[in-house]
C-alpha positions as CSV (number, residue, x, y, z in Angstrom):
1,M,70.2,92.8,101.9
2,T,71.5,94.8,98.6
3,Q,74.9,92.3,97.2
4,S,78.1,94.2,97.4
5,V,80.9,93.9,94.0
6,W,84.6,94.0,95.0
7,I,87.3,94.9,93.0
8,H,90.6,94.7,94.0
9,Y,93.6,94.8,92.1
10,S,97.0,94.2,92.9
11,R,101.2,93.8,91.8
12,P,103.5,92.4,94.1
13,R,105.6,95.2,95.3
14,P,109.5,95.1,95.2
15,H,110.7,93.6,98.5
16,W,108.3,91.0,97.4
17,Y,110.8,89.1,95.4
18,L,113.3,89.5,98.1
19,L,111.3,87.0,100.3
20,D,112.5,83.3,100.1
21,E,110.3,80.7,99.4
22,A,108.9,79.5,102.7
23,Q,108.0,83.1,103.7
24,K,106.4,83.5,100.5
25,L,104.5,80.4,101.2
26,T,103.3,80.9,104.7
27,L,102.0,84.6,103.4
28,T,100.0,83.8,100.4
29,E,98.7,80.3,102.7
30,A,97.6,83.4,105.6
31,W,95.9,85.1,102.8
32,Q,94.7,81.8,101.4
33,A,93.0,81.0,104.7
34,V,90.7,84.7,104.8
35,R,89.3,84.0,101.0
36,D,88.9,80.3,102.4
37,K,86.8,81.7,105.6
38,A,85.2,84.4,102.9
39,S,84.2,81.8,101.3
40,A,82.4,80.0,104.0
41,G,80.3,83.0,105.3
42,G,78.6,83.5,101.7
43,A,81.3,85.2,99.5
44,Q,81.7,84.6,96.0
45,Y,84.8,84.2,94.8
46,N,84.0,84.8,90.8
47,G,88.5,84.3,90.0
48,R,91.8,86.3,89.6
49,F,92.6,87.2,86.1
50,H,95.7,88.3,84.9
51,I,95.5,91.7,83.7
52,R,96.8,92.3,80.1
53,G,98.1,96.0,78.2
54,Q,98.8,98.9,79.8
55,H,97.6,99.0,83.4
56,D,99.1,99.8,86.4
57,F,98.3,96.6,88.2
58,Q,98.9,92.3,87.6
59,E,96.2,91.0,88.7
60,V,92.2,91.9,89.4
61,E,90.5,90.1,91.8
62,I,86.5,89.6,92.2
63,W,84.7,89.2,94.6
64,K,80.0,89.4,95.9
65,F,79.5,89.4,99.7
66,A,76.6,90.3,100.9
67,S,77.2,94.0,101.9
68,T,79.9,96.6,101.7
69,T,80.4,95.7,105.0
70,E,81.5,91.9,104.8
71,A,83.9,93.3,102.0
72,F,85.6,95.4,104.3
73,E,85.8,93.1,107.0
74,H,87.3,90.6,104.2
75,W,90.3,93.1,103.5
76,Q,90.8,94.8,107.4
77,A,91.7,90.2,107.3
78,L,94.0,90.3,105.1
79,C,96.0,93.5,105.7
80,A,96.1,91.8,109.2
81,A,97.6,89.0,108.3
82,R,100.6,91.0,106.5
83,Y,98.7,91.2,102.6
84,N,99.3,94.8,102.2
85,E,103.4,95.5,103.0
86,F,103.9,93.1,100.5
87,F,101.0,93.9,97.4
88,A,100.7,97.1,96.0
89,F,96.9,97.6,95.3
90,S,93.9,99.4,94.5
91,N,89.9,98.4,96.0
92,N,86.7,99.8,94.7
93,I,83.3,98.5,95.4
94,G,79.8,98.5,94.2
95,L,76.1,97.8,95.2
96,E,73.9,95.7,92.7
97,T,71.5,97.7,90.7
98,G,68.9,96.4,90.1
99,T,68.0,96.1,86.3
């Protein structure tokens, strides 16, 4: 089975900052539950990194999934939990190549 890597760039949308701390906490806990489910299902989380310098985004998150379908399902679960409403994003996906 070919592994896939999912590279997720993000930055908060302006209305994220209008939420109170309780609302932010509720959302971030829901998103963490999606991440925890992916990890429990075998996905490999390689971390979230702050981007320095000139870039359109603030952070990058890197994952490995068993397939592109699993990566897509992970993204769909985040969207269902309203992640895309509060964060601008760019996603890249790649397939592992033989060396």
